C-alpha positions, 0 to 999 in steps of 0.5 A: 491498540492502546495509547501507551504500548512499551517496546522491550525486546528484538526479534533476533539476536544482537548478533545477527547483522542480515537481513531488511532494516530500518533507513528512514521512517516516516509520518503520515500528513493530513490532507484532502482530497477528492471532494473534500476527503480526510486522509493520510498521505505517509508516501507522496508527501515532503518526506518521502516523495516516492520510493520507486516504484511508490508513488503514493500511499493513502491512509484512510478511515473514519467513524463519521461520514462527513470526514469521506463522504463527497468521496473522489467523482469523476477523475482521469489517471494516465501512466500508472496502477491504484490498488485499493486495499479497504480494511472495513466500508465499501468503495463503489467504483465506475470509468468512463468505459462501463465498467461498475463495482463495489469493493467490501472489507478484505477486498482489492482492486489493482487498476492499471490505468495506461494510456488513459481511464477516468473513474470515480470512487465513493466510499461509504461506511459499514457498521459505523466505520470506514478505512485502507489503502490506496497504493500509486505502483508506477509502470515503465514506459514500454506499458504507461500506453497500454490499454487499462484493465482490472484487478478484481478479488474480494475477500475469499480470494486474499488466501491466509495463513498462519505464521511459525510459530503461531507468531500470528496471520498473513493476507496474502495479496501479491507475492508469496509468503511461505508457501502461501500465493496471491491474486496479483500476477502478472503485474510489472514490479512483480509486487510482494503486498502482505497484510500482518497481524503479530499477537502480543509476544510473536516473531517472525521471519518475512521474505522479501524479494532480493531486489526489491524497494520494500517499507513497512506499515504499522497501521494498529498497536507497534511493532519491532522491526530491522534484526539485531542491534539495527530493531527499529519500534514503530508506534501505529501509523509510521511507515518504515522504509526498510534497506538491506537484503533479504528477510524483515524481522518483526516482534511485538512486544506488548500486550496487544495485536500488533497489525501492519503492511508489508510492500516490496518491488521492483525499482523501475529506475526510470524517470518520474515526470508527475502531474497530479494524476498522470504519470509520466517519463517527460514534461512533454508524454505530461504535455500530450497527457493534458491535451489528450484529456482535454480532447476526449481522447482517454 
């Protein structure tokens, strides 16, 4: 990563008019969550409240244990899924059903809270670092009261593939890109979740499922997103909401590698009622969730 990056080229000719394009650029907001954990909230803040089916995106990371050592003590969830992707460090987790585990660098946990779960997440450094993402994904009404479930994958289960033209590499967590399929399956939102690294000068067009809501978040370096005259430069810690349909053109016009996550999911299109860790369809269901939690029904 460099402090100053000059973006000068477009990934495709100026007459290209098809494909995904940037409709909004969002800057993350510094917040504190859990027991004083400092993080960057990108979705789920005033500039971007939600992006159906995505309810929240947090980037967490620090080389200072004081920024996160308190972790996320026991707390409830109902009605949605949490997706934790570790870039560095570990995340220990446990829940009230006896499930325990440790996420390591490159590992992913896709947890469906369903009708209710109480869990805790405690981050740890490795080699002085701790970094990753947590994404909240809504569930349709028909699945909000399903039994809680986990999908957990170590880094050895996340396939990586070379991008065409030696443009870089892509790790596929969910969905399919250039014949490589991620391990996450059977999810209501039919998601695409990939981690992309583009080498300096690299250009690629990544497929995005038709009709899906999509966003790109650049977390290292800088990229150009979109095609032709619609191409937009994106610096570090910038999220691009993607409109249109078809593939997404990306280019790295800097002299440093760039990394980003590209995420897409089928929109649910249902009413959303939210109260902290509860996401339902109506206010009455939220009241019921609070009552169930207080009465120990999770």
